[in-house]
C-alpha positions in Angstrom: 204.9 198.4 62.3 201.8 195.8 62.3 199.2 195.4 64.5 198.6 192.6 66.5 195.4 193.5 68.9 192.6 196.0 68.1 192.1 197.9 70.9 188.5 199.7 72.3 186.1 198.9 69.2 183.2 197.7 70.7 182.8 194.7 69.9 185.6 193.5 68.7 188.5 195.1 71.7 191.4 192.0 72.3 190.5 190.3 68.8 193.5 190.0 66.3 193.1 191.8 62.9 192.2 189.2 60.8 190.3 187.4 63.3 188.6 191.0 63.5 188.2 191.2 59.5 186.7 187.4 59.5 184.1 188.4 61.6 182.9 192.0 60.6 183.1 190.1 56.0 180.7 187.6 58.0 178.3 189.9 59.5 178.3 191.6 56.4 177.7 189.2 54.2 174.7 188.0 56.6 172.7 191.4 55.9 173.2 191.1 52.6 175.9 192.5 51.3 178.4 191.8 48.3 182.3 192.1 49.0 184.9 192.5 46.1 188.6 192.9 45.7 188.9 194.9 42.4 190.9 197.2 41.6 189.0 200.7 41.6 190.0 203.1 38.3 187.0 205.7 39.1 184.2 206.4 41.8 181.3 209.2 40.1 178.9 209.8 42.2 175.4 210.1 40.4 172.4 213.0 40.9 170.1 210.1 42.0 172.7 209.9 44.7 174.3 206.7 43.8 177.5 205.9 42.7 178.8 204.5 39.4 182.1 202.7 40.4 184.6 201.6 37.4 186.4 198.3 38.5 189.1 196.4 36.2 185.9 193.8 36.4 183.4 197.0 34.9 181.1 199.6 36.1 179.0 199.0 39.4 176.4 201.3 40.4 176.1 201.3 44.2 174.1 202.9 47.2 177.2 203.6 49.0 180.6 203.3 48.8 183.1 201.8 52.0 187.1 202.8 51.3 189.2 200.5 54.0 193.4 200.4 53.9 195.4 199.0 56.4 194.5 195.1 56.3 195.7 192.7 54.5 192.6 190.1 52.7 
């Protein structure tokens, strides 16, 4: 079952999910985020608080990891 309207999400109430995703991506990019769509094979927490993220394109080091599912790109 597809959701056609976001409800009760502060700042996004009544918005279609695709529009919400576009606005959130734009905001993340504005604040310096780098968005990549890759297959993640493994995430390993490091002693220094960072993460080594093994993807289909190689290994990245990240301060944080956000896992989001349920919205089409």
